[in-house]
N, C-alpha and C positions, 0 to 999 in steps of 0.2 A: 757079172750079171748085176743089173741094177736092182735097187730095192723095189721099184714098182713091178718088176717082173716077178718077184716073190709074192707080192700081194695079189697079182692077177692069177696066180696058180692056186690061191686058196679059194675053196668052194664057199659060196655064200657071203664073201667079203663085202659085197655091195650094200648089205643091210646096216653095217656099222656107221656110215656117214649119215644115214637117215635117222637112226637112233640117236646119234650125237646131236643132230639138229633139233630133234624133238625135245631132248633133255634141256638143251640150251634155250629153246623157245619157252618151254614150261617154266624154267627157273625164272627168267626175266618177266614173264607174265605174272607169276606169283609175287615177285618183288614189287612189281608195279601195283598190283591189287593191294598189297600190304601198305604201300605208301599212300595210295588214294584213301584207304579206309582207316588209316591211323588217326588217333586222336590228335588234333592240332596242338593242344596244350602239351602233350607229351613230346611232340616234335620240337616245339619251342624250348622246352626244358633241356632236351638232349642236345639241341643246337647250341645252347649257351653253356654247356659244360666246360669247354676249354677256357672260357673267359670268366667263369663264375668262381667266387671265393667260398661258396657254400660247400660244406662237407656233409656227406650223408652217412 
């Protein structure tokens, strides 16, 4: 018996892909909003960390 046959026998299994898609979409929407609203000076400071000699 294939794995898909086991999944088809579970009642209400169809909601899980929808919930997963919603979580995925909301996560990337929130990350996008964070990036758009982030302070540009902070972004530049963090961007230069790998090449900076400053220790904090």
